[in-house]
C-alpha positions in Angstrom: 50.7 70.1 98.1 51.8 73.5 99.3 55.4 74.3 99.9 56.3 77.0 102.3 59.3 78.9 100.8 60.7 81.3 103.3 62.9 84.1 102.2 66.6 83.2 102.3 68.4 84.7 105.2 70.8 87.5 104.1 74.4 86.3 103.9 76.7 87.9 106.4 78.7 90.8 105.2 82.2 89.8 104.2 85.0 91.0 106.5 86.8 94.1 105.5 89.5 93.3 103.0 93.1 94.5 102.9 92.0 97.1 100.3 89.8 98.9 102.8 92.7 100.2 104.8 94.5 101.8 101.9 91.3 103.6 101.1 91.1 105.2 104.5 94.8 106.1 104.3 94.3 107.8 100.9 91.3 109.7 102.3 93.5 111.0 105.2 96.3 111.9 102.7 93.9 113.7 100.4 92.7 115.8 103.4 96.2 116.7 104.4 97.1 117.7 100.8 93.8 119.6 100.3 95.1 122.7 102.0 95.8 125.8 99.8 99.1 127.6 99.4 97.6 130.2 101.9 97.4 127.5 104.5 101.1 126.6 104.0 102.2 130.3 104.3 100.1 130.8 107.4 101.6 127.6 108.9 105.0 129.1 108.4 103.9 132.4 110.0 102.4 130.6 113.0 105.6 128.5 113.5 107.8 131.7 113.3 105.5 133.4 115.9 105.8 130.4 118.2 109.6 130.4 117.6 109.7 134.1 118.6 107.9 133.2 121.9 110.5 130.5 122.6 113.3 132.8 121.8 111.9 135.4 124.3 111.4 133.0 127.2 114.9 131.5 126.7 116.6 134.9 126.8 117.9 136.1 130.2 117.5 139.8 129.4 113.9 139.3 128.4 113.1 137.4 131.6 114.8 140.1 133.7 112.9 142.9 131.9 109.6 140.9 132.4 110.1 141.2 136.2 109.8 145.1 135.9 107.0 145.1 133.3 104.7 146.8 135.8 107.0 149.8 136.3 108.7 149.9 132.9 106.5 148.2 130.2 108.3 150.2 127.5 111.7 148.7 128.4 110.2 145.2 128.4 108.7 145.6 125.0 111.9 147.1 123.6 113.9 144.2 125.0 111.4 141.7 123.7 111.3 142.9 120.1 115.0 143.6 120.1 115.8 140.0 121.2 113.4 138.4 118.7 114.5 140.7 115.9 118.2 140.1 116.5 117.7 136.3 116.4 115.6 136.3 113.2 118.0 138.9 111.7 120.9 136.5 112.3 118.9 133.7 110.9 118.3 135.6 107.7 121.9 136.7 107.4 123.1 133.2 107.9 120.6 131.9 105.3 120.2 134.5 102.5 122.4 137.6 102.7 124.9 138.8 105.3 124.9 142.6 105.0 127.5 142.8 107.8 130.1 140.8 105.8 133.3 142.6 104.6 133.4 141.1 101.2 130.8 140.3 98.5 131.8 136.6 98.6 131.0 136.4 102.3 127.8 138.4 101.8 126.3 136.0 99.3 127.8 132.8 100.6 124.8 132.2 103.0 122.4 131.8 100.1 124.7 129.2 98.4 124.9 127.3 101.7 121.1 127.2 101.9 121.1 125.7 98.4 123.7 123.2 99.4 121.7 122.1 102.5 118.5 122.1 100.5 119.7 119.9 97.6 119.3 116.5 99.3 116.1 117.7 100.8 114.7 118.6 97.4 115.6 115.3 95.8 114.3 113.2 98.7 111.2 115.4 99.1 110.4 114.9 95.4 110.5 111.1 95.9 108.2 111.3 98.9 105.9 113.8 97.1 105.6 111.5 94.1 104.5 108.6 96.4 102.0 110.9 98.2 100.4 112.0 94.9 100.0 108.3 94.1 98.3 107.5 97.4 101.3 105.9 99.1 102.8 106.8 102.4 106.5 106.6 101.7 108.0 107.1 105.2 111.2 105.3 104.1 113.1 108.3 102.7 115.7 108.0 105.5 116.6 104.5 104.7 116.7 105.2 101.0 119.0 108.1 101.5 121.3 106.0 103.7 121.5 103.2 101.1 122.0 105.7 98.3 124.8 107.5 100.2 126.4 104.1 101.2 126.6 102.8 97.6 127.6 106.1 96.1 130.3 106.7 98.8 131.7 103.2 98.4 131.9 103.5 94.7 133.5 107.0 95.2 136.6 105.6 97.0 136.7 101.9 96.0 136.8 102.6 92.2 139.4 104.6 90.4 137.9 106.1 87.2 138.4 109.3 85.2 136.8 112.5 86.5 133.2 112.9 85.5 132.8 109.2 84.7 133.6 108.4 88.3 131.1 110.9 89.6 128.4 109.6 87.2 129.0 106.0 88.1 128.9 106.7 91.9 125.7 108.8 91.5 124.0 106.2 89.4 125.0 103.6 92.1 123.2 105.7 94.7 120.2 106.1 92.5 119.9 102.4 91.9 120.5 101.5 95.5 117.6 103.8 96.6 115.4 102.5 93.9 116.0 98.9 95.0 115.5 99.7 98.7 112.1 101.4 98.1 111.2 98.8 95.5 111.2 96.2 98.3 108.4 98.0 100.0 106.5 98.5 96.7 106.8 94.8 95.9 105.6 93.7 99.3 102.7 96.2 99.1 101.7 95.1 95.6 102.0 91.3 96.2 101.0 90.8 99.8 99.1 94.0 100.7 101.7 94.8 103.4 101.3 98.3 104.9 103.9 100.5 103.2 104.2 102.7 106.3 105.3 99.8 108.5 107.6 98.3 105.9 109.4 101.5 105.0 109.9 102.4 108.7 111.4 99.0 109.3 113.6 99.4 106.2 114.8 102.7 107.7 116.1 100.8 110.7 117.7 98.0 108.7 119.5 100.6 106.5 120.9 102.4 109.5 122.1 99.2 111.2 123.5 98.0 107.9 125.6 101.1 107.4 126.8 100.8 111.1 127.9 97.3 110.4 129.7 98.1 107.2 131.6 101.0 108.8 133.2 98.4 111.1 134.5 96.3 108.2 138.0 97.3 106.9 137.2 95.9 103.4 134.4 98.4 103.1 135.9 101.5 104.8 139.4 101.1 103.1 140.9 102.8 106.2 142.4 101.6 109.5 140.9 104.4 111.5 139.3 103.4 114.8 136.4 105.9 114.1 133.4 104.5 112.3 134.0 106.3 109.0 135.2 105.5 105.5 138.1 106.8 103.5 137.5 110.1 101.8 136.1 109.7 98.3 138.4 110.3 95.3 138.5 113.8 93.9 137.3 112.3 90.5 134.1 111.2 92.2 133.3 114.6 93.8 130.4 116.6 92.3 131.7 119.6 90.4 131.5 122.9 92.0 129.4 125.5 90.3 131.3 128.4 92.0 134.9 128.6 93.0 136.0 128.1 96.7 135.1 129.1 99.3 131.6 128.4 97.9 130.4 124.8 98.2 127.5 124.9 95.8 127.9 121.9 93.5 126.2 120.3 90.5 123.9 118.4 92.7 121.7 121.6 92.9 121.4 121.5 89.1 120.4 117.8 89.3 117.7 118.8 91.8 116.4 121.4 89.4 116.3 118.8 86.6 114.6 116.2 88.9 112.0 118.8 89.7 111.3 119.3 86.0 111.3 115.5 85.5 108.7 114.9 88.3 106.5 117.7 86.9 106.6 116.2 83.4 106.0 112.7 84.8 102.9 113.8 86.7 101.5 116.3 84.3 102.5 115.3 80.8 103.1 111.5 80.7 100.6 108.6 80.5 102.2 106.8 83.4 101.9 109.9 85.5 98.2 110.0 84.8 98.0 106.4 86.0 99.9 107.4 89.1 97.4 110.2 89.9 94.5 108.0 89.0 95.5 105.3 91.5 96.2 108.0 94.1 92.8 109.4 93.7 90.8 106.2 93.6 92.6 102.8 93.2 89.3 100.9 92.8 88.2 103.2 89.9 91.6 103.0 88.4 91.5 99.2 88.5 88.1 99.2 86.8 89.5 101.4 84.1 92.2 98.8 83.3 95.1 100.3 85.2 97.3 97.8 87.0 97.4 99.1 90.5 100.2 96.6 91.5 102.4 97.8 88.6 101.8 101.4 89.6 102.6 100.7 93.2 105.9 99.1 92.5 106.9 101.7 89.8 106.0 104.6 92.1 108.1 103.3 94.9 111.1 102.5 92.6 111.1 106.1 91.2 110.6 107.6 94.6 113.5 105.6 96.0 115.7 106.5 93.1 115.2 110.2 93.8 115.9 109.7 97.5 118.9 107.6 96.7 120.2 110.4 94.5 119.7 112.7 97.4 121.9 110.5 99.5 124.5 110.5 96.7 124.5 114.3 96.5 125.1 114.4 100.3 128.2 112.2 100.2 129.6 113.2 96.8 128.9 116.9 97.0 129.0 117.8 100.7 130.4 115.3 103.2 133.1 113.5 101.1 133.1 110.3 103.2 130.7 107.9 104.9 129.9 108.2 108.6 127.2 106.9 110.8 125.4 110.2 110.6 125.8 110.7 106.8 122.0 111.0 106.3 121.3 113.3 109.3 117.6 113.8 109.4 117.2 114.3 105.6 114.7 111.5 105.1 112.4 112.7 107.9 112.8 116.4 107.0 111.9 115.6 103.4 108.5 114.4 104.6 107.8 117.9 105.9 109.2 119.4 102.7 106.8 117.3 100.6 103.8 118.2 102.8 104.7 121.9 102.9 105.0 121.8 99.1 101.6 120.1 98.8 103.4 117.3 97.0 103.7 119.5 93.9 107.2 119.6 92.3 107.6 123.4 92.4 106.2 123.6 95.9 108.5 120.8 97.1 111.5 122.5 95.5 110.8 125.8 97.3 110.1 124.0 100.6 113.4 122.2 100.3 115.2 125.6 99.8 113.3 127.0 102.8 114.4 124.1 105.1 117.9 124.4 103.8 117.8 128.0 104.8 116.6 127.1 108.3 119.6 124.7 108.6 122.2 127.1 107.2 120.9 130.2 109.2 120.4 128.4 112.4 124.2 128.1 113.0 124.8 131.9 112.7 121.7 132.6 114.9 123.1 130.4 117.6 126.7 131.7 117.4 125.8 135.4 117.3 122.8 135.6 119.6 123.1 132.6 121.8 119.7 131.4 120.7 119.5 127.6 120.9 119.5 126.0 117.4 116.8 123.6 118.7 114.3 126.4 118.3 114.8 126.0 114.5 113.8 122.4 115.0 110.8 123.4 117.0 109.7 125.7 114.2 110.1 122.9 111.7 108.1 120.5 113.9 105.3 123.1 114.3 105.1 123.5 110.5 104.7 119.7 110.3 101.9 119.8 112.9 100.0 122.6 111.1 100.5 121.2 107.6 99.1 117.9 108.8 96.1 119.6 110.3 94.8 122.2 107.7 91.5 122.6 109.6 93.5 123.9 112.6 95.1 126.6 110.6 91.7 127.5 109.0 90.1 127.7 112.4 92.8 130.0 113.8 92.6 132.4 110.9 88.8 131.8 110.3 89.3 130.7 106.8 86.4 129.0 104.9 86.6 125.3 104.6 87.1 124.2 100.9 84.5 121.9 99.4 86.1 118.7 98.2 84.6 116.9 95.2 83.5 113.4 96.1 85.1 110.8 93.9 82.9 107.8 93.1 84.4 104.4 92.5 
């Protein structure tokens, strides 16, 4: 008896799992971070050139001179370069060194103001950079800064402790608050596969509305003011000044330096940092090697949130002195640019944070002395984001060779 055995039909391919999407996200992130330092520098140059064009077209004298360009091209070019030069000169004097100042204190104060503005950006940027190096898109820096500032500020005026101890307790409260807030996203990512981009963005909104609600509660604000703001923190909770008044540079900048060293050590010298980078490079290979991807995901987000929360604490304890609805400004979103511009490296993130702090500090003097809209500084920052997120665009403009990326096998 002959039995006809036909080949078994191939089983249908299984549907894509939740792990496929993170793989695509990591590939995109690796492409963004693959650019060289030259690409970063050229992105800044291009952004400044575009900013110069916007300065020119927004200036009435340049527009008037352009109408006579046919008969007096020299006058037009002179007005053009003079306008752009004056604006960027004022930006530099407001951010680094004011050579027109009458005293040495006023001359060097712009640099210290840049460091003050850059401190929360550095701390928050380090947290976002750490997540990027580990293959996670932490877009929740804004919410983590808000929660860190909220807890640190509340402890700063609700408690009455000795100087130094009070500051330490308040700063630790902000650090823990940011860690818990980011840990929620890490836990959901690790246990349910929830997309960390969506979760962290939603947590940003929740944090903002939560602060708005708390500022309407008298038990929280400790003030009867009709304005949505808290009582000023106690002097014992303020971060120590590194220089005497009128300088505002505080110990938070030293904390940012120590945090930069810590993140470098964590990524380059520690075993857990090796696991972070291994998961960021290829989570499937890391899992095969015995690394707990879930544990790494949660731990990365906790540490990243702690750094961002510390950035919020530095903002309220070192600069603002009280809680308001806009206590975080755009720190959390600017920190994403800082991390990208620094290629998610600790030193690069530190320098990028100082640069963006300089943009913020210098923009005010540029606006007051030349009438140039400060929004142009925001445009320059936004263009840097665009160019950093698209390294091939910068390479094509400057005809740079495309780097050959090593293919990582699972």
